[in-house]
C-alpha positions as CSV (number, residue, x, y, z in Angstrom):
1,M,-18.6,-37.5,-56.0
2,E,-20.3,-39.4,-58.7
3,N,-17.0,-40.7,-60.1
4,L,-16.2,-42.1,-56.7
5,E,-19.6,-43.7,-56.4
6,E,-19.1,-45.3,-59.8
7,K,-15.8,-46.7,-58.7
8,L,-17.2,-48.0,-55.5
9,S,-20.1,-49.7,-57.3
10,T,-17.6,-51.7,-59.4
11,I,-15.5,-53.0,-56.5
12,Y,-16.8,-56.2,-55.0
13,L,-16.2,-57.5,-51.5
14,V,-15.5,-61.2,-50.7
15,N,-19.2,-61.6,-49.8
16,G,-20.4,-60.4,-53.3
17,Q,-21.6,-57.0,-52.0
18,T,-20.3,-53.9,-53.8
19,A,-18.1,-51.5,-51.8
20,L,-20.9,-48.8,-52.3
21,Q,-23.4,-51.2,-50.7
22,Y,-21.0,-51.9,-47.8
23,L,-20.5,-48.2,-47.2
24,M,-24.2,-47.4,-47.1
25,N,-24.4,-49.7,-44.1
26,V,-21.5,-47.9,-42.3
27,S,-22.4,-45.0,-40.0
28,K,-22.1,-41.7,-41.8
29,K,-19.5,-40.7,-39.2
30,Y,-17.1,-43.5,-40.5
31,R,-17.9,-43.6,-44.2
32,Q,-14.9,-41.4,-45.2
33,I,-12.4,-43.5,-43.3
34,A,-14.0,-46.7,-44.4
35,T,-13.7,-45.5,-48.0
36,E,-10.1,-44.8,-47.6
37,A,-9.6,-48.2,-45.9
38,I,-11.2,-50.0,-48.9
39,F,-8.8,-48.3,-51.3
40,E,-5.8,-49.0,-49.0
41,C,-6.8,-52.7,-48.8
42,L,-7.0,-52.8,-52.6
43,R,-3.6,-51.1,-52.9
44,L,-2.0,-53.6,-50.4
45,G,-3.7,-56.6,-52.0
46,Y,-5.7,-57.5,-48.9
47,P,-9.0,-59.4,-49.3
48,L,-12.0,-57.0,-49.1
49,N,-14.0,-58.2,-46.1
50,D,-15.3,-56.5,-43.1
51,M,-12.4,-57.6,-40.9
52,E,-9.7,-56.2,-43.2
53,I,-11.6,-53.0,-44.0
54,S,-12.4,-52.2,-40.3
55,G,-8.9,-53.1,-39.2
56,K,-7.4,-50.9,-41.8
57,A,-9.8,-48.1,-40.9
58,R,-8.8,-48.3,-37.2
59,E,-5.1,-48.2,-38.2
60,L,-5.7,-45.1,-40.4
61,L,-7.6,-43.4,-37.5
62,R,-4.8,-44.2,-35.1
63,K,-2.2,-42.7,-37.4
64,R,-4.3,-39.6,-37.8
65,N,-4.8,-39.2,-34.1
66,V,-1.0,-39.5,-33.5
67,I,-0.2,-37.0,-36.2
68,G,-3.2,-34.6,-35.6
């Protein structure tokens, strides 16, 4: 877990906030999917802002609900 926290503390969103700071403001219920969304946005080259992260999180949840 600490390794993940270290990674998240080195990733910066467009607004200058770290990904870890961003996730601390997300409901615990959604932190896991938001974390996955951040890494997916990075992989796809999307800007790291709330709109992109929350949109990707919703997309990931929809895919899970269809599969699961």
